[in-house]
C-alpha positions in Angstrom: 77.0 68.4 131.1 75.2 71.7 131.8 77.8 74.3 132.6 75.5 77.3 132.5 73.4 78.6 135.3 69.9 77.3 135.7 67.3 79.7 134.2 66.3 82.6 136.4 63.3 82.0 138.4 60.1 83.7 137.5 57.5 85.1 139.8 55.7 88.2 140.9 58.9 90.2 141.4 60.4 89.2 138.0 59.6 92.5 136.3 61.3 94.4 139.1 64.3 92.1 139.6 65.3 91.0 136.1 66.4 94.4 134.7 68.9 95.0 137.5 70.1 91.4 137.4 70.5 91.7 133.6 72.6 94.9 133.9 74.7 93.3 136.7 75.3 90.1 134.7 76.2 92.0 131.5 78.5 94.3 133.5 80.3 91.4 135.0 80.8 89.8 131.6 82.1 93.0 130.2 84.5 93.3 133.1 86.0 89.8 132.7 86.4 90.3 128.9 88.3 93.5 129.3 90.3 92.2 132.3 91.3 89.0 130.4 92.4 91.1 127.4 94.5 93.5 129.4 96.0 90.9 131.7 96.9 88.6 128.8 98.7 91.6 127.1 100.5 92.5 130.4 101.6 89.0 131.2 102.1 87.5 127.7 101.5 89.7 124.7 104.0 92.5 125.5 106.9 90.0 126.0 108.7 89.3 122.8 108.9 91.2 119.6 109.9 90.5 116.0 110.3 93.3 113.5 108.8 91.5 110.6 105.1 90.5 111.0 104.5 92.3 114.3 103.6 95.5 112.6 102.7 94.4 109.1 98.9 95.2 109.5 99.6 98.4 111.4 101.9 99.5 108.6 99.1 99.1 106.1 96.7 100.9 108.3 99.2 103.7 108.7 99.3 104.1 104.9 95.5 104.1 104.6 95.3 106.7 107.4 97.5 108.9 105.2 95.2 108.6 102.2 96.9 105.9 100.3 94.6 103.7 98.2 94.7 99.8 98.2 96.2 98.2 95.1 96.9 101.6 93.5 99.4 102.9 96.1 99.7 99.7 98.1 100.5 96.4 96.5 98.9 93.5 98.3 98.2 89.8 97.6 95.1 90.1 99.9 92.3 92.7 100.2 93.3 95.4 102.7 90.1 95.3 104.8 92.3 94.8 107.9 94.1 98.0 107.2 90.7 99.8 107.4 89.7 97.9 110.6 92.9 98.7 112.4 92.8 102.4 111.9 91.0 102.3 115.2 94.3 101.1 116.8 95.7 104.6 116.2 92.7 106.3 117.7 92.5 104.5 121.1 94.7 106.4 123.7 97.8 104.6 124.7 101.1 103.2 123.2 100.2 102.0 119.7 101.6 98.5 119.9 100.3 97.8 123.4 96.8 99.1 122.5 96.8 97.1 119.2 97.6 93.9 121.1 94.8 94.5 123.6 92.4 95.1 120.8 93.5 91.9 119.1 92.9 89.9 122.2 89.5 91.5 122.6 88.8 90.3 119.0 89.8 86.7 120.0 87.7 86.7 123.2 84.6 88.2 121.5 84.8 85.7 118.6 85.0 82.9 121.1 82.0 84.2 123.0 80.1 84.6 119.8 80.6 81.0 118.7 79.8 79.7 122.1 76.5 81.6 122.1 75.6 80.2 118.7 76.5 76.6 119.6 74.8 76.6 123.0 71.9 78.9 122.0 72.3 80.6 125.4 72.5 84.4 125.8 75.6 85.6 127.5 73.6 87.1 130.3 72.2 83.6 131.1 75.7 82.1 131.4 76.8 80.6 134.6 80.4 80.4 135.9 81.0 77.1 134.2 80.3 78.2 130.6 82.0 81.5 131.3 85.1 79.8 132.5 85.2 77.4 129.6 84.8 80.2 127.1 87.6 82.2 128.7 89.8 79.1 128.7 88.9 78.6 125.0 89.9 82.2 124.3 93.4 81.6 125.8 93.8 78.4 123.8 92.8 80.2 120.6 95.8 82.5 121.3 98.1 79.5 122.3 101.6 80.3 121.0 100.6 83.0 118.5 101.9 86.5 119.0 99.3 89.0 120.3 99.2 91.4 117.3 96.9 92.8 114.7 96.5 90.1 112.0 94.1 89.5 109.1 93.2 85.9 110.2 92.1 87.1 113.6 90.0 89.8 111.9 88.4 87.2 109.6 87.5 84.9 112.6 86.2 87.9 114.5 84.0 89.2 111.7 82.6 85.8 110.9 81.8 85.0 114.5 80.3 88.4 115.5 78.5 88.7 112.2 76.9 85.3 112.6 76.0 86.2 116.2 74.3 89.4 115.2 72.6 87.9 112.2 71.2 85.0 114.2 70.0 87.4 116.9 68.3 89.6 114.4 66.6 86.7 112.6 65.4 85.0 115.8 64.2 88.3 117.4 62.7 89.8 114.3 64.9 92.9 114.6 66.3 94.6 111.6 69.4 96.4 113.0 71.2 93.4 114.5 70.4 91.4 111.3 71.8 94.0 109.0 74.8 94.7 111.3 75.6 91.0 111.1 75.3 91.1 107.3 77.7 94.0 107.1 80.3 92.2 109.3 79.9 88.9 107.3 80.2 90.8 104.0 83.4 92.5 105.3 85.1 89.2 106.2 86.2 88.3 102.7 88.0 91.6 102.4 90.5 90.8 105.1 91.6 87.6 103.5 90.4 85.6 100.5 90.1 82.4 102.6 86.9 83.8 104.1 85.2 84.1 100.7 82.6 81.5 101.6 81.4 83.6 104.5 79.1 86.0 102.6 77.8 83.1 100.6 76.9 81.3 103.9 75.3 84.5 105.1 73.1 84.8 102.0 72.0 81.2 102.1 71.3 81.5 105.8 69.2 84.6 105.2 67.2 83.2 102.4 66.4 79.9 104.0 65.5 81.3 107.5 61.8 80.8 108.3 61.3 84.5 108.9 62.3 85.2 105.3 60.0 82.6 103.8 56.9 84.4 105.2 55.4 86.2 102.2 58.2 85.2 99.9 57.8 86.5 96.3 54.4 87.9 97.2 54.7 91.2 99.0 56.5 94.5 98.2 57.6 94.6 101.9 59.4 91.3 101.5 61.3 92.5 98.5 62.1 95.8 100.2 63.5 93.9 103.2 65.6 91.6 101.0 66.9 94.6 99.0 68.1 96.4 102.2 69.6 93.2 103.6 71.6 92.7 100.3 72.8 96.3 100.5 74.0 95.6 104.1 75.8 92.4 103.0 77.5 94.2 100.1 78.2 97.5 101.9 81.9 97.0 102.4 82.3 95.5 98.9 80.8 98.7 97.4 82.9 100.9 99.6 86.2 99.1 99.0 85.8 98.5 95.2 84.4 102.0 94.9 87.5 103.6 96.4 89.8 101.4 94.4 87.9 102.1 91.1 87.8 105.9 91.6 91.6 105.8 92.0 92.0 103.7 88.8 93.2 100.6 90.6 90.6 98.1 89.7 92.7 96.3 87.2 95.7 96.2 89.5 93.5 94.9 92.3 92.4 92.0 90.1 96.0 91.1 89.1 97.2 91.3 92.7 94.5 89.3 94.3 94.7 86.5 91.7 98.5 86.6 91.4 99.4 85.0 94.8 100.1 81.4 95.5 96.7 79.6 96.2 96.1 77.7 99.4 93.7 74.7 99.4 93.9 73.2 102.9 95.3 70.0 101.5 97.5 69.3 104.6 94.4 69.7 106.9 92.2 67.5 104.7 94.9 64.9 104.2 95.9 64.7 107.9 95.5 61.0 108.1 94.2 60.0 104.7 97.6 59.9 103.0 99.1 57.8 105.8 96.5 55.9 108.0 99.3 54.8 110.3 99.3 58.3 111.8 96.1 57.4 113.5 98.1 55.3 116.0 100.7 58.0 116.8 100.3 61.1 118.9 98.7 63.6 118.6 96.6 62.1 115.7 95.8 59.0 117.7 93.5 61.1 119.8 91.1 61.2 116.8 90.9 57.4 116.8 90.0 57.3 120.5 87.5 60.1 120.1 85.9 58.4 117.2 85.5 55.2 119.2 83.9 57.1 122.1 81.8 59.0 119.7 80.4 55.9 118.0 79.5 54.4 121.3 77.8 57.6 122.4 75.9 57.9 119.2 74.6 54.3 119.7 73.5 55.2 123.2 71.7 58.2 121.9 70.0 56.3 119.2 68.8 53.6 121.5 68.3 55.8 124.6 64.8 54.5 125.3 66.2 50.9 125.6 69.4 51.5 127.5 67.7 53.4 130.4 69.5 55.0 133.3 72.5 52.7 132.9 73.0 53.9 129.4 72.7 57.5 130.5 75.5 57.0 133.1 77.6 55.2 130.5 77.1 58.1 128.1 78.5 60.5 130.7 81.5 58.3 131.1 82.0 58.4 127.3 81.7 62.2 127.5 84.5 62.3 130.1 86.6 60.1 127.8 86.0 62.5 124.9 87.0 65.4 127.1 90.1 63.6 128.1 91.0 63.0 124.4 90.5 66.7 123.6 92.7 67.7 126.6 95.3 65.1 125.7 95.4 66.4 122.1 96.1 69.9 123.4 98.9 68.6 125.7 100.4 66.3 123.0 100.5 69.2 120.5 102.7 71.4 122.7 101.2 74.5 120.9 103.4 73.9 117.9 102.1 73.9 114.4 104.4 71.1 113.3 102.6 68.6 115.5 99.3 69.3 113.6 97.4 69.3 116.9 95.0 71.9 115.6 94.2 69.7 112.6 93.4 66.9 114.9 91.0 69.1 116.9 89.3 70.1 113.6 88.8 66.4 112.7 87.6 65.7 116.2 85.0 68.4 115.8 83.9 66.7 112.5 83.3 63.5 114.5 81.4 65.4 117.2 79.1 66.9 114.5 78.2 63.4 113.3 77.6 62.1 116.8 75.4 65.0 117.7 73.4 64.7 114.5 72.9 61.0 115.0 71.9 61.3 118.7 69.6 64.4 118.5 68.3 63.8 115.0 69.0 67.5 114.2 71.8 68.7 112.1 74.0 71.0 114.3 74.2 74.0 111.9 76.1 76.2 114.3 78.6 73.5 115.0 79.0 73.1 111.2 79.6 76.9 111.0 82.5 76.5 113.5 83.8 73.5 111.4 83.7 75.6 108.2 85.4 78.6 109.9 88.2 76.2 111.1 88.8 75.2 107.6 88.9 78.8 106.3 91.3 79.7 109.1 93.7 77.0 107.9 94.0 78.5 104.4 97.3 80.3 104.9 100.8 80.5 103.5 102.8 80.5 106.7 100.4 78.7 109.2 98.3 76.3 107.2 96.5 74.9 110.2 93.6 76.2 112.3 95.9 77.0 115.2 94.2 80.3 115.9 90.9 78.5 116.3 91.9 75.6 118.6 90.1 76.7 121.7 86.8 77.1 119.8 87.2 73.8 118.0 87.9 72.0 121.3 85.0 73.7 123.2 82.5 73.1 120.4 83.4 69.4 120.2 82.8 69.0 123.9 79.5 71.0 123.8 78.2 69.0 120.9 78.9 65.7 122.8 77.3 67.1 125.9 74.2 67.9 124.0 74.0 64.3 122.8 73.7 62.9 126.3 70.5 61.2 127.3 68.7 63.1 130.1 68.9 62.2 133.7 67.3 63.7 136.8 68.8 67.2 137.5 71.2 67.4 140.5 70.5 69.9 143.3 71.1 73.5 142.3 74.0 74.0 144.7 75.7 70.8 143.4 75.3 71.8 139.8 76.6 75.3 140.5 79.6 74.1 142.5 80.5 71.6 139.8 80.2 74.2 137.0 82.2 76.8 139.0 85.0 74.2 139.6 85.0 73.2 136.0 85.3 76.7 134.7 87.9 77.7 137.2 90.1 74.7 136.5 89.8 75.3 132.8 90.9 78.9 133.0 93.8 78.2 135.4 95.1 75.3 133.3 94.8 77.0 130.0 96.3 80.3 131.4 99.2 78.4 132.9 99.9 76.6 129.7 99.8 79.8 127.6 102.1 81.7 130.0 104.5 78.8 130.3 104.9 78.4 126.6 105.4 82.1 125.9 107.8 82.3 128.8 109.8 79.4 127.4 110.2 81.1 124.0 108.1 84.0 122.8 107.1 84.1 119.2 110.4 84.5 117.2 112.1 85.8 120.3 113.8 84.4 123.4 112.8 83.1 126.8 111.1 85.4 129.2 114.2 86.1 131.4 116.2 87.2 128.4 113.6 89.8 127.3 115.4 92.7 129.0 115.1 95.5 126.4 112.2 97.9 126.9 111.3 99.2 123.5 109.4 102.1 125.1 112.8 103.7 125.7 113.3 103.7 121.9 109.9 105.1 120.9 106.8 106.0 122.9 104.6 104.0 120.5 106.2 100.8 121.8 106.1 101.5 125.5 105.9 98.3 127.6 107.0 96.0 124.8 110.1 93.9 125.8 112.5 92.0 123.6 116.0 90.5 123.7 119.1 92.7 123.7 119.9 92.0 120.0 116.5 93.0 118.7 116.5 96.0 121.1 119.8 97.2 119.6 118.5 96.6 116.1 115.4 98.7 116.7 117.4 101.4 118.4 119.7 101.6 115.4 116.7 102.3 113.1 115.7 105.2 115.4 119.3 106.5 115.3 119.5 106.2 111.5 116.3 108.2 110.8 117.4 110.8 113.3 120.9 111.2 111.8 119.7 111.2 108.2 116.3 113.0 108.1 114.2 112.6 105.0 110.6 113.1 103.9 110.4 109.5 102.7 112.0 106.6 104.4 112.1 102.9 103.8 113.7 100.1 105.9 114.0 97.0 103.8 113.1 94.3 103.7 111.7 92.9 107.0 110.8 96.0 109.0 107.1 97.0 108.4 106.8 97.9 112.1 109.2 100.8 111.6 106.7 103.0 109.7 104.0 103.3 112.3 106.5 103.0 115.2 108.6 106.0 114.1 106.0 107.8 112.0 107.8 107.2 108.7 106.3 107.5 105.2 107.4 104.5 103.0 107.7 105.6 99.4 107.6 102.0 98.0 104.4 100.2 97.3 105.3 97.3 99.6 105.8 97.3 103.4 107.3 93.8 103.5 108.6 92.5 100.2 108.6 88.8 101.0 108.7 86.5 98.0 105.1 85.5 98.4 104.0 89.1 98.8 105.6 90.1 95.5 102.7 89.8 93.1 101.6 91.3 89.7 104.0 94.1 88.6 105.5 94.6 92.1 109.2 94.4 90.9 108.7 96.9 88.1 106.8 99.3 90.5 109.5 99.0 93.1 112.2 99.9 90.6 110.1 102.7 89.2 109.8 104.2 92.7 113.6 104.2 92.9 113.7 106.3 89.8 111.2 108.7 91.2 113.3 109.0 94.4 116.4 109.8 92.3 114.5 112.5 90.5 112.9 114.1 93.5 115.5 113.5 96.3 114.6 113.8 100.0 114.8 110.1 100.8 116.5 107.6 103.0 116.4 103.9 102.2 118.0 101.6 104.8 119.0 98.0 103.9 119.5 95.5 106.7 122.5 93.4 107.0 121.2 91.3 109.8 118.7 88.6 109.0 115.6 87.8 111.0 116.8 84.3 112.4 119.7 86.1 113.9 117.4 88.5 115.8 115.3 85.5 116.9 118.5 84.1 118.6 119.3 87.5 120.2 122.1 88.6 117.8 124.8 89.4 117.3 123.9 92.8 115.9 127.1 94.7 114.9 127.4 98.3 116.2 128.8 99.4 112.8 129.3 97.9 109.4 131.4 98.8 106.4 129.7 100.3 103.3 130.6 97.2 101.3 128.9 94.7 103.8 126.5 92.4 101.9 122.9 93.4 102.6 120.1 90.8 103.4 118.1 90.1 100.3 115.3 87.7 99.3 115.1 87.7 95.5 117.6 90.3 94.4 115.1 93.1 94.8 117.0 94.9 97.6 120.3 94.6 95.7 118.7 96.0 92.6 117.3 98.9 94.5 120.6 99.6 96.2 122.4 99.8 92.9 119.7 101.8 91.3 119.5 104.6 93.9 121.9 107.4 93.3 121.9 109.0 96.8 125.0 108.9 98.9 125.9 105.7 100.7 125.7 106.0 104.4 126.2 103.5 107.3 124.4 103.5 110.6 124.7 100.7 113.0 124.1 97.4 111.2 122.3 99.2 108.3 123.6 100.5 105.0 121.6 103.3 103.4 121.1 105.5 100.4 120.4 109.1 101.4 119.5 112.1 99.4 119.0 115.1 101.7 116.2 117.5 101.1 117.1 119.9 98.3 
């Protein structure tokens, strides 16, 4: 299945025509990428808001912007590379939360494009409408039901994909700057989340084993110089990050924090059907069974392609259609919910497609294997231990690998191929777009249905202009604004589930944690939180708000009380918030649904 445009014709006018065509093609691609990101935010991303994780990364970036140092000033179970990356969100003109969402969608789209380039070995400027449409559709499926927000897993996928794209381009073209840019990006990936630790190792092996690196190996000074600068590029962010932390005296704290969290091994993904083989007969896992059957038959046709002739080639294309049907059926059966494990099924399907491609082409699909490995790294998570944010790329790569395994047949007329490719791409974009919009309209992430999202948070703070939520969450966010206005202080905390408040209202959090979830409380976090309370008591000029409404209540739209009594129980995870409330000596205040401790500026 060739979904790209045929190669551009060559002739006497090539030197004159090709530059203008290249600029036009690249401009069109840039236009659809930007348009898809903005339209997705306008129609999907800005609808629905939850005060907990929709602002977590921005809160960390806000602290770094103000000179705070990871692990010394900010306790984190993960490296804070994403905090550095998302400082750019504050620089781009526009409402912060809207801009941040658009940039995150751009990350998703560019990562999808990068992996498609690597798997197909086609430059973007040579893409036709078919491959362009399939890639756009895969980008939307990568988003699926996820909220459009800054997130470390999205950053890890983006850095891996674009780093590999640049490294491959530099190695193949013999150019140093894209090669080293790719190495910088790949070396940075591990610093957004530990699950991407294999990425720089993969990059190093890729670099050393590439044919261009073997020329003159161990013999010339130039070779050693090139390798030294490449290693500097690969470790650039490592040196920068650890250097900053070390100078501030936080290297020991960094080691304790990064090794103190609950490890994730991907056991649910790896054991999808191994623990209970009966799941292979039930949806959506049964799709793996059907795909494996079609894959085995396709591999046999590929192995014996010289014997099966044209009939075998036609049969192989029928098998490809069956494989595509299985992939589409898996997406439909999954309903975009992590509980169905549909993303896990797509990851296993890609594993089958890798073997089929390898058997048929007699070449190991290294780029497909990179996608496979990235899918596994994506699944290493506490809250979403499945490669859901990678489903579109998994599905598209599986289809492309099967298509590459097809025996050749005579090429159809150009107009017929172009028409079929255009129709395929258009249908894919419309279908995936409809599915994503329908799911988000039915119930936005940790929020309500589209018609119930009547509160415009832009009326609360300009940084959230255009973001809409349910009346309960709207009232809750409005109460935070009213509280910080009524009780001004130089240092303000809103505990525990409100990291968004710091960048949204320009607040400076005195505590070393933005979001003290149980899993985020690592190393000496409890002691440092209590010690901060003592410092606040000594210095004054603080406001610490404690929520009385839990997050599930906001997800249901309330109720959010207009006022609470000072003795109302606060929401607490592990006793941390209650300990802080009793330790702080400021005057007790109430404001909406919040109870606070306030010490005015002396």
